[in-house]
N, C-alpha and C positions, 0 to 999 in steps of 0.2 A: 554242657548244661549242668547247672548246680541242682542238687537234690534238695528236697525240703529239709532233710537232716543237716546238710551242709549250710544252708541258709540260716537255720536255727542256731547252729554252732557259731557262724560269723556274727549273727545278731548278738549272741551272748558275749562274745569277745569284744565287739565294738562297744556295747553298753558298759561292760566292766572297765574298759580302757577309758571311756568317757568319764565315768565316775571317778576313777583314779586321777585323771588330769584335772577335773574340777576341784578335787580336794587339794591337789598340789598348787593350783592357781590361787586358791584361798589362802594357803600358807605363804607362798612366795610373793604375793602382791602386797603383803603387809611389811612395812619397814621394821627392821629389828635393830636395836642398839646392841651390837656385839662387843663394843669396846675394843680398844687396842692400846698399844704402847706408844703411840705417837705423842710427842710432847708439845707440839705446836697446835694451837686450836684450829688454825686455818687448814693445816694438813689433815687433821682429824675430820673436819667438816668436808673437805674434798674427798677423802676416802669414803665417808658415809654417803655422799652424793653419788659417787661412782658406783658404790655397792647397790644403792637404791636403783640407779639407772640400769644396772645389769639385771637386777631382779625384775624390773618392769619389762625389759626386753625378753627375758625368759618367759615371763607370764604371757606376753603377747604371742610368742611362739607356741606356747601351750594352748592358748585360745584358738590359734589358727588350726592346730591339730584337732581340737574339739569341733571346729567348723567342718573339717574334712570328715570326721566321724559322723556328724549330723547329716552331711550330704549322703554318705554311704547308707545310713539308716533310712533316709528318705527314699533312696533308690530301692531298698528292700521293700518298703511300704508300697511303692509304685510297681514293683515286680520287674524292675530293670537292673537289679543288682547283678554285678558280674560281667556287664557289658561295657566296653570302652565308650566313653562319652564322645570321643572324636570320630572313630571309624565304625563303631557299632559291633565290632567283633568281640568274641568272648575273651575276657581277661583270664590268662592261664591260672589254674588252681594253685600252682606253686607260688605265684606272685601274691594271690589273695591270702595264702597261708602266712606269708611273711608280713604283708601289709593289707589287712582286710579293708582298709579305708580307700584303697586304690580306685581311681575312677578312669584311669587310662591304661591301655595295654603297654607292654614294654616298648614296642616300636613307636607308638604315638608319644609316649613320655620322652623318649630320646629325641624325637623330632622337636617337641616343645622346648626341651632344654637347650637345644642348639640354636633356636631362634630367639 
């Protein structure tokens, strides 16, 4: 069972990571003209389109991470933080220390990944 101090620590970590990700999303979702040495206009446009597409994909991954953090913060508010959403058992503290946004214990996560 998590102590109030541990929950407060995880809350601070989650909120700080959420803010960092939101700032990164704001920067990475904007297209940037970085220029390059490509001489053909079509190649340059293709490179810029690929770069923009990659940045959008990264931004989506970051938004997904923010959603995971939001779900963990909601569990803290509800008093269910630290319990596996699938089996209900306690998520081991070493796992929460590595990934405080975790909603599944190691066993359930492995089972989910296999399916």
